[in-house]
C-alpha positions as CSV (number, residue, x, y, z in Angstrom):
1,M,177.6,2.1,251.5
2,N,175.6,4.8,253.3
3,E,178.4,6.3,255.4
4,D,181.0,8.6,254.2
5,L,184.5,7.1,254.1
6,K,187.3,9.0,255.7
7,Q,190.5,10.6,254.4
8,G,193.4,8.2,254.9
9,Q,191.4,5.0,254.6
10,R,193.2,2.4,252.4
11,I,191.6,0.8,249.4
12,K,192.2,-1.8,246.7
13,Y,190.8,-1.1,243.2
14,D,190.6,-3.1,240.0
15,V,188.9,-1.1,237.2
16,N,190.8,-2.6,234.2
17,E,194.3,-3.8,233.3
18,E,195.8,-0.4,233.4
19,V,194.0,0.9,236.5
20,R,194.4,-1.5,239.4
21,G,196.3,-1.4,242.6
22,T,196.1,0.1,246.1
23,G,195.8,3.7,247.3
24,T,194.5,6.1,249.9
25,I,191.2,8.1,250.0
26,V,192.1,11.8,250.1
27,G,188.7,13.3,249.7
28,K,185.2,13.0,248.4
29,A,184.3,14.4,245.0
30,T,180.5,14.1,245.0
31,N,177.6,13.1,247.3
32,N,176.2,9.6,247.1
33,V,174.8,8.7,243.7
34,P,172.4,5.8,243.3
35,I,174.1,2.5,242.4
36,L,177.6,4.0,242.4
37,G,177.6,5.3,246.0
38,G,180.0,8.1,246.8
39,I,182.7,9.2,244.4
40,Y,186.1,9.6,246.1
41,I,189.4,11.2,245.3
42,I,192.1,8.5,245.3
43,Q,195.9,8.8,245.6
44,P,197.3,5.6,244.1
45,D,200.4,4.0,245.8
46,I,201.9,3.7,242.3
47,P,201.0,6.5,239.9
48,I,199.1,5.7,236.7
49,N,201.8,6.0,234.1
50,N,200.3,5.5,230.7
51,G,201.4,8.6,228.9
52,M,197.9,10.0,228.6
53,Y,197.0,10.6,232.2
54,N,199.1,13.4,233.7
55,Y,197.6,13.7,237.2
56,S,198.7,12.3,240.6
57,H,195.1,11.5,241.8
58,F,191.9,10.2,240.2
59,V,188.2,9.8,241.2
60,L,186.5,6.5,241.7
61,P,183.0,5.5,242.7
62,E,182.9,3.4,245.8
63,N,181.4,0.4,244.0
64,Q,184.7,0.0,242.2
65,F,186.9,-0.4,245.2
66,E,187.1,-2.2,248.6
67,L,188.5,-1.1,251.9
68,I,191.7,-2.8,253.1
69,D,193.6,-2.7,256.5
């Protein structure tokens, strides 16, 4: 994608068995990177709860999610 996505847009992501679900874009972490696109800050609807990740948000390149709604 060439355009910046907006805060509040809803996404669906599926990175691996432990990191999949839906969430909301809350910010942009980096400018666009070749192949990956923009890297966005994601607030998941259901927190990642694997005992090793102690944060409420994560970053994800836009080639690993799709917009929903």
